[in-house]
C-alpha positions in Angstrom: 21.0 -31.2 -29.1 17.6 -32.6 -29.7 16.9 -35.5 -32.4 15.6 -39.0 -33.0 17.3 -42.1 -33.6 16.3 -45.8 -34.4 18.9 -48.0 -32.8 19.4 -51.8 -32.5 22.4 -52.6 -29.8 25.0 -55.6 -30.3 24.9 -58.6 -28.3 25.9 -58.1 -25.1 27.1 -60.2 -22.1 26.1 -59.8 -18.8 29.8 -58.8 -17.8 29.5 -55.7 -19.9 28.3 -52.9 -18.0 27.3 -49.1 -18.8 30.6 -47.8 -17.7 32.1 -49.6 -20.8 30.2 -47.9 -23.2 30.7 -44.3 -21.8 34.5 -44.2 -22.6 33.8 -45.0 -26.4 34.5 -41.7 -28.6 31.3 -39.9 -29.5 30.1 -40.3 -32.8 26.9 -39.2 -35.1 23.7 -41.4 -34.6 24.3 -44.9 -36.4 22.4 -47.2 -38.3 19.8 -49.8 -36.7 21.3 -52.0 -34.3 19.7 -55.3 -32.5 18.4 -55.1 -29.2 20.6 -56.5 -26.2 19.8 -60.4 -25.9 19.7 -61.9 -22.6 22.0 -64.9 -21.6 21.5 -67.6 -18.8 23.9 -65.5 -16.6 21.8 -62.5 -16.3 19.3 -64.5 -14.2 22.4 -64.8 -11.5 22.6 -61.7 -9.6 26.3 -60.6 -8.6 27.0 -59.7 -5.1 29.2 -56.9 -6.2 26.5 -55.0 -8.1 26.8 -51.3 -7.6 23.9 -49.2 -6.2 21.4 -48.1 -9.1 22.7 -44.5 -8.6 26.4 -44.9 -9.1 27.7 -43.5 -12.3 28.0 -46.7 -14.2 29.0 -45.2 -17.5 32.1 -44.0 -16.4 35.6 -45.8 -16.4 36.1 -47.9 -13.1 37.3 -45.9 -10.2 40.6 -47.8 -9.8 41.7 -46.6 -13.3 40.3 -42.9 -13.0 39.6 -40.5 -10.4 36.0 -39.5 -10.1 35.2 -36.3 -11.7 33.9 -33.2 -9.8 30.0 -33.0 -9.9 30.1 -29.7 -11.6 32.0 -31.3 -14.3 29.4 -34.1 -15.3 26.1 -33.5 -16.5 23.1 -33.9 -14.4 20.4 -36.4 -15.0 18.2 -36.2 -18.1 14.7 -35.0 -17.4 11.3 -36.4 -18.0 12.1 -39.8 -19.4 9.1 -41.4 -20.8 7.8 -44.3 -23.0 6.3 -42.7 -26.5 5.1 -45.9 -28.0 5.4 -49.7 -27.5 4.8 -52.0 -30.2 5.3 -56.2 -30.8 8.8 -55.6 -31.3 10.0 -52.2 -30.8 10.0 -49.5 -27.9 10.3 -45.8 -28.4 11.5 -43.6 -25.6 12.1 -40.0 -25.2 13.3 -37.5 -22.6 14.7 -34.0 -21.9 18.2 -32.6 -21.6 19.3 -32.1 -18.2 19.7 -28.7 -16.3 23.5 -29.1 -16.2 25.6 -30.2 -19.1 28.7 -30.0 -17.3 31.7 -27.8 -17.6 33.7 -29.8 -20.0 32.3 -30.8 -23.6 28.9 -32.4 -23.9 29.3 -35.6 -25.8 25.6 -37.2 -26.0 23.3 -39.7 -24.2 23.8 -43.4 -23.6 20.5 -45.6 -23.4 20.6 -48.8 -21.4 18.3 -51.7 -20.7 17.9 -54.1 -18.0 15.7 -57.1 -18.2 13.3 -58.0 -15.4 15.0 -60.4 -12.9 18.5 -59.3 -13.9 21.0 -56.9 -12.4 23.3 -56.0 -15.3 22.4 -52.9 -17.4 23.4 -53.5 -21.1 23.9 -50.4 -23.4 21.9 -50.2 -26.4 24.2 -47.7 -28.3 28.0 -47.9 -27.6 28.8 -44.4 -28.2 27.1 -41.3 -27.0 24.4 -39.9 -29.3 23.2 -36.6 -29.6 19.5 -37.4 -29.6 16.7 -37.1 -26.9 14.4 -39.8 -28.6 15.6 -43.4 -29.5 13.6 -46.1 -31.1 15.0 -49.7 -30.0 13.8 -52.4 -32.7 14.0 -56.3 -33.0 12.8 -57.0 -29.4 11.1 -60.4 -28.4 7.3 -60.8 -27.6 7.2 -61.2 -23.9 10.0 -59.1 -23.1 10.3 -57.0 -19.8 12.8 -54.8 -19.2 13.7 -51.3 -17.3 15.2 -48.4 -19.3 17.4 -45.6 -18.1 19.7 -42.9 -19.9 22.5 -40.9 -19.0 24.2 -37.9 -20.4 27.8 -38.1 -20.9 30.4 -35.4 -21.0 34.1 -35.3 -21.5 34.6 -35.6 -17.7 32.5 -38.7 -17.6 28.8 -39.8 -17.2 26.2 -38.1 -15.0 23.4 -39.7 -12.7 21.0 -41.9 -14.9 17.0 -41.0 -15.5 15.3 -44.1 -14.9 11.8 -45.4 -15.5 9.6 -46.4 -12.6 8.0 -49.4 -14.5 9.3 -51.9 -16.8 8.3 -51.9 -20.6 6.3 -55.0 -21.6 6.7 -56.0 -25.2 3.5 -57.8 -26.2 1.5 -58.3 -29.3 -0.7 -55.4 -30.4 -4.5 -56.1 -30.1 -6.8 -54.6 -32.5 -10.5 -55.1 -31.7 -12.3 -56.9 -34.3 -14.6 -55.1 -37.1 -16.9 -56.2 -39.7 -17.3 -54.4 -43.1 -20.6 -55.5 -44.5 -20.7 -54.7 -48.1 -23.2 -52.1 -49.2 -25.6 -54.6 -51.2 -25.8 -56.9 -48.2 -27.1 -54.0 -45.8 -30.6 -54.6 -46.9 -32.3 -57.8 -47.5 -30.5 -60.1 -49.9 -32.9 -61.7 -52.3 -32.1 -64.9 -54.5 -34.4 -67.1 -56.5 -34.9 -70.7 -56.0 -31.9 -72.8 -57.3 -29.3 -70.0 -57.7 -26.1 -69.7 -55.6 -25.6 -67.8 -52.6 -22.0 -66.5 -52.2 -21.4 -64.0 -49.5 -18.0 -62.7 -48.8 -17.6 -60.7 -45.6 -14.4 -58.8 -44.9 -13.4 -58.3 -41.3 -10.4 -56.9 -39.4 -8.6 -57.8 -35.9 -5.2 -58.4 -34.8 -4.3 -61.2 -34.1 -6.7 -62.9 -36.4 -10.0 -63.1 -34.8 -12.1 -66.2 -34.6 -15.4 -66.0 -36.6 -18.5 -67.9 -36.7 -21.9 -68.2 -38.3 -25.6 -68.7 -37.3 -28.9 -69.1 -39.2 -31.8 -67.9 -37.3 -29.9 -68.1 -34.0 -29.0 -71.9 -34.6 -25.8 -73.6 -36.1 -25.5 -73.9 -39.7 -26.5 -77.0 -41.5 -23.2 -78.2 -42.7 -25.2 -80.3 -45.5 -26.1 -77.4 -47.3 -23.8 -74.4 -46.2 -20.3 -74.1 -46.7 -17.9 -71.5 -44.6 -14.5 -70.7 -45.4 -12.8 -68.3 -43.1 -9.4 -66.6 -43.9 -7.2 -63.9 -42.0 -9.3 -61.1 -43.3 -12.6 -62.5 -44.6 -15.4 -65.3 -44.3 -17.2 -66.6 -47.0 -20.8 -68.5 -46.7 -21.8 -70.4 -49.8 -24.8 -72.4 -50.7 -24.8 -73.9 -54.2 -28.6 -74.3 -54.9 -30.5 -72.3 -52.6 -33.8 -73.2 -51.3 -36.7 -71.3 -49.6 -35.6 -72.8 -46.2 -32.4 -71.1 -46.7 -34.3 -67.7 -46.2 -33.8 -65.9 -42.7 -31.1 -64.0 -40.5 -27.6 -65.0 -41.0 -25.3 -63.6 -38.2 -21.7 -63.5 -38.5 -19.8 -63.3 -35.0 -16.0 -62.3 -35.0 -14.3 -62.8 -31.7 -11.0 -61.8 -30.1 -9.9 -62.0 -26.4 -13.0 -60.9 -25.1 -14.0 -58.4 -27.9 -16.4 -59.3 -30.4 -18.2 -57.5 -33.5 -21.5 -58.9 -35.2 -23.4 -58.4 -38.3 -26.7 -59.7 -39.3 -27.6 -60.5 -43.0 -31.0 -61.0 -44.1 -31.7 -63.4 -47.1 -34.7 -64.2 -48.9 -35.2 -66.9 -51.1 -38.3 -66.6 -53.6 -39.9 -68.3 -56.5 -42.9 -67.6 -58.9 -46.2 -67.6 -57.3 -49.1 -70.1 -58.0 -52.0 -69.2 -60.1 -55.1 -67.7 -58.8 -57.2 -70.5 -57.1 -60.4 -69.8 -59.2 -62.0 -67.3 -61.7 -65.7 -66.7 -62.5 -67.7 -64.6 -64.9 -69.8 -62.4 -62.7 -71.9 -60.5 -65.5 -71.9 -59.4 -68.9 -73.7 -55.9 -70.1 -73.5 -54.0 -72.9 -69.8 -54.1 -74.2 -68.4 -55.0 -70.4 -68.0 -58.0 -68.6 -67.1 -58.1 -64.8 -64.6 -60.6 -63.5 -64.0 -62.2 -59.8 -60.9 -64.6 -58.8 -59.3 -65.6 -55.5 -55.6 -65.1 -54.6 -53.3 -67.8 -55.0 -52.4 -70.1 -52.3 -48.7 -69.9 -52.7 -47.0 -66.5 -53.4 -43.8 -67.5 -53.9 -42.5 -66.6 -50.4 -42.7 -63.0 -51.1 -45.4 -60.6 -51.5 -47.3 -60.2 -54.8 -47.0 -57.0 -57.3 -50.5 -57.6 -58.8 -52.4 -59.6 -61.3 -52.2 -59.6 -65.0 -55.8 -59.7 -67.0 -55.8 -61.2 -70.4 -58.7 -61.6 -73.0 -59.0 -63.7 -75.9 -61.7 -63.5 -78.8 -63.1 -66.9 -79.7 -62.7 -66.1 -83.3 -58.6 -65.6 -83.5 -57.7 -67.2 -80.0 -55.3 -64.9 -79.2 -54.3 -63.6 -76.0 -54.1 -59.7 -75.3 -53.1 -58.2 -72.0 -55.9 -55.8 -70.4 -54.6 -54.8 -67.0 -51.0 -55.3 -65.5 -50.0 -55.3 -61.9 -53.5 -54.8 -61.0 -54.1 -55.6 -57.1 -57.8 -55.9 -56.6 -59.4 -59.3 -57.1 -62.3 -58.1 -59.2 -62.5 -56.0 -62.1 -64.4 -55.0 -65.1 -63.3 -55.3 -68.9 -64.8 -52.6 -70.9 -64.5 -52.0 -74.8 -65.4 -55.5 -76.0 -66.4 -56.0 -79.6 -70.4 -56.4 -80.2 -71.0 -60.0 -81.8 -67.7 -61.7 -80.4 -67.5 -64.0 -77.5 -64.4 -63.7 -74.8 -62.5 -65.7 -72.8 -60.3 -64.5 -69.7 -57.5 -65.4 -67.9 -55.5 -64.2 -64.6 -51.8 -64.6 -63.9 -50.2 -63.8 -60.7 -46.9 -61.9 -60.4 -44.2 -61.2 -57.8 -40.4 -60.0 -58.3 -39.6 -63.6 -59.9 -42.3 -62.7 -62.7 -45.8 -64.0 -63.7 -47.0 -67.5 -62.4 -46.3 -70.3 -64.9 -50.1 -71.1 -65.3 -53.2 -68.9 -65.2 -56.9 -69.3 -64.0 -59.2 -69.3 -67.1 -63.1 -68.5 -67.1 -65.1 -71.7 -67.9 -67.9 -69.6 -69.6 -67.6 -67.4 -72.6 -68.8 -63.4 -72.3 -70.9 -63.3 -75.4 -71.5 -59.5 -76.5 -74.9 -59.4 -78.4 -75.7 -57.3 -81.0 -78.5 -54.8 -79.6 -79.6 -53.7 -83.2 -81.0 -57.1 -84.4 -83.8 -58.6 -82.2 -85.9 -61.4 -83.7 -89.5 -60.6 -82.6 -92.3 -63.2 -83.4 -95.7 -61.9 -84.0 -97.3 -63.6 -80.7 -94.3 -62.1 -78.7 -95.2 -59.8 -76.1 -92.4 -57.1 -75.4 -91.2 -57.3 -72.1 -90.8 -54.2 -69.8 -87.1 -54.2 -68.8 -87.6 -51.5 -66.6 -85.9 -51.8 -63.3 -84.9 -50.1 -60.2 -81.1 -49.5 -59.7 -79.1 -52.2 -58.4 -75.3 -52.5 -57.9 -73.6 -55.8 -59.6 -70.1 -54.7 -58.2 -70.0 -52.9 -54.8 -67.4 -50.6 -54.2 -64.3 -51.7 -52.3 -62.3 -50.5 -49.6 -59.3 -48.6 -50.8 -55.9 -47.3 -49.2 -53.9 -44.7 -51.2 -50.7 -42.8 -50.9 -50.5 -39.0 -50.8 -50.0 -37.0 -53.8 -51.2 -40.0 -56.2 -54.3 -40.1 -57.8 -56.9 -42.6 -56.8 -60.0 -44.0 -58.4 -63.2 -46.1 -56.9 -65.0 -48.2 -59.1 -68.4 -49.6 -58.9 -71.1 -51.1 -61.7 -74.8 -50.7 -61.7 -77.5 -51.6 -63.6 -81.1 -50.1 -64.0 -83.5 -49.0 -66.7 -84.1 -46.2 -67.3 -80.5 -45.2 -66.9 -80.2 -43.8 -63.2 -78.8 -40.5 -62.0 -75.2 -41.0 -60.1 -74.6 -39.2 -57.1 -71.4 -39.3 -55.1 -71.0 -38.6 -51.4 -68.3 -38.4 -49.0 -69.4 -39.1 -45.5 -73.0 -38.3 -46.5 -72.2 -34.9 -47.9 -72.6 -34.4 -51.9 -69.4 -33.7 -53.6 -70.7 -33.0 -57.1 -69.3 -29.8 -58.6 -66.0 -30.2 -56.3 -62.9 -29.8 -58.7 -61.1 -32.1 -56.8 -63.4 -35.2 -57.9 -64.1 -36.3 -61.2 -67.2 -38.6 -61.8 -67.7 -40.8 -64.7 -70.5 -43.0 -65.6 -70.2 -45.1 -68.9 -72.3 -48.4 -69.7 -73.0 -49.0 -66.1 -69.5 -48.6 -64.5 -69.3 -45.7 -62.0 -65.7 -44.2 -61.6 -64.8 -41.5 -59.0 -61.4 -40.1 -59.8 -59.9 -38.3 -56.6 -56.9 -36.0 -57.6 -53.8 -36.0 -55.5 -55.4 -37.0 -52.1 -54.0 -35.8 -48.9 -55.0 -37.7 -45.5 -57.8 -35.1 -45.2 -59.7 -36.8 -48.1 -59.8 -40.1 -46.2 -63.5 -41.1 -45.2 -66.6 -43.0 -46.3 -67.5 -42.7 -49.8 -71.1 -43.4 -51.2 -72.2 -43.7 -54.5 -75.9 -43.7 -55.0 -77.9 -44.2 -58.2 -81.6 -42.8 -58.8 -84.3 -43.4 -61.3 -87.9 -43.2 -61.4 -88.4 -46.9 -59.9 -86.1 -46.3 -57.1 -82.7 -45.9 -55.8 -79.7 -47.9 -54.5 -76.3 -47.1 -53.0 -73.0 -48.5 -51.9 -70.2 -47.4 -49.6 -66.7 -48.0 -49.3 -64.1 -46.6 -46.8 -60.6 -44.6 -48.5 -57.7 -44.3 -46.3 -54.9 -41.9 -47.2 -51.9 -43.0 -45.4 -49.5 -40.3 -44.1 -48.0 -38.6 -40.9 -50.6 -36.8 -38.9 -53.5 -38.8 -40.3 -56.6 -36.9 -39.9 -59.6 -38.1 -42.2 -62.8 -36.7 -42.4 -64.3 -39.9 -41.5 -65.6 -40.0 -37.9 
């Protein structure tokens, strides 16, 4: 006796009552029928309208005697609305407690629009189902629903919904689906096109708007096209001023969703401002330069240092993505003269130009010395002095790091490395190298405990000198040895 049907009722005038449908012979569930349509006459109540609980689906009393109460079914139980769409409604109920003594035929579903008095049947014949779906309803309709059980003896009392059913458009909250590649900073180069397609959802179609850093977009530079399912932001030729936070807002009847997209427009950096040759000794040359004034709207990845022999004029790369602004070039060929140049580098690549040294670094031959007879040999003995001090350094835990400095002295000095004024010679964690005046301390896989003040001391018979720097190893729970 239970089941489900999808129904459409034929068009009915206001004079057709539920009793006219109750006398139709019972049939199996039919196909879809249209929902009952209202007419102008439904808005005029009739004074002869029977009371709501009078059994309407039965035949008129004048043509047929009223059946006994035990012969007709009782009212269906638990009438409820299961689902309401923008053009349909689904109702369900439970069978009545009493099906009547005579043959049970099924149920008749009826609708009454708000403001009308006439009940219009949806199914013209009783159906053996306890759930029905009425389709093809119009937006804005409000109507009451009742269902009546019918037997061979007639229709029982109806079960009526307490509240009217309102057919209205289903509202789906707006939602923005940001593509994965736009969930982090979107980087473009100057002159490239920016084309952002952001899908969104919502029913009915929501209203979309864009802002740039909290302000309205510049319509002269930015084009926006919004459809039913996405919004496209397009910039034909990006400039650095186009960088910033672009926010898409989707609004629908008091509901809204927002998505922020960070865009960074970059270009190649400028060259270092200046470069100079600090010192030349042995086969080494010390350089120093100043950072570029324009980094290309992004951070630098480092510097590229190149050298060129005066004889050949060909440039060879010595250092790549080198971060400090001072360096020592070693292993230069004796008897040659060198020029040096430095490029800046960021995500776009190397700078278009480089800073070039004005002076040449002459690597003298030490085995050929012209000594006139009257020449008095000079005593080149000198106390240690550092030509390049140690620089403060920040390192990452687990990655070996090196500290550099250069010293000159005659005779050759003894190099001592200390951490927080304590000698670290012989510690396997450290490796000290001193070659041709360049002193290097390598710290193997440092941890936050290796942070502190490092000292390089040079000692010979004429005196001593020392330089300090601070090493910071970043990491959680930083507890360096430095005070």
